[in-house]
ROTIZA-652473 format. One record per residue (C-alpha): residue in three letters; x, y, z. Coordinates in pm, whole numbers, m for minus. Each point is the difference from the previous one (the first is absolute). Example, Ala and Ser with C-alpha at 12.3 -4.5 7.8 and 13.67 -1.06 7.14 Angstrom:
BEGIN
R   residu        X        Y        Z
R      ALA     1230     m450      780
R      SER      137      344      m66
% end
This chain:
BEGIN
R   residu        X        Y        Z
R      MET      882    m1190    m1114
R      ASP      317      244      m41
R      LYS      186      232      272
R      LYS     m215      266      m12
R      ASP     m295     m197       60
R      ARG      133     m186      226
R      SER       90      294      223
R      LEU     m336      168      m41
R      MET     m167     m321      148
R      PHE      236       18      271
R      GLN      m58      350       98
R      ALA     m389      m26       41
R      ILE       56     m305      176
R      ALA      265       69      255
R      GLY     m219      272      106
R      THR     m171      m11      328
R      VAL     m346     m237      m29
R      GLY     m118      362      199
R      ARG       71      233     m237
R      ASN     m119     m182     m301
R      ARG     m337      m44      163
R      GLU        8      397       10
R      ILE      130       44     m383
R      ARG     m285     m201      m91
R      ARG     m235      212      257
R      LEU       77      316     m149
R      HIS      m31     m161     m359
R      PHE     m345     m159       11
R      GLU     m141      164      245
R      LYS       98      362       m3
R      GLY       35      m30     m368
R      LYS      324       93      m19
R      SER      196      m62     m353
R      ILE      330     m215      m20
R      PRO      214      278      m90
R      GLU     m107      246      287
R      ILE       53     m315      264
R      ALA      342      m45     m185
R      ARG       86      364       78
R      MET     m120      m20      356
R      TYR      211     m318       97
R      LYS      293      114     m211
R      MET      m43     m345     m155
R      SER       m9     m161     m405
R      ARG     m351       70     m196
R      GLN       55     m409      m88
R      ALA       53      m72      351
R      ILE     m337      166      163
R      TRP     m132     m163     m293
R      VAL      130     m336      148
R      ILE     m109       48      346
R      CYS     m369       92     m145
R      THR      m48     m319     m223
R      ARG      101     m222      205
R      GLU     m222     m171      194
R      GLU       53       m3      353
% end
């Protein structure tokens, strides 16, 4: 795991659980795409992807 992966993981996990839950809800219930959510929250697409694919 290189430095970039570690920082992405930290960026995704450091976010509050409430925000992560909201991001997951937008993606799965509202059907928003990952790039759309990334723009809304000003986060990287990879970080959103990690949040959406990681089990809570």
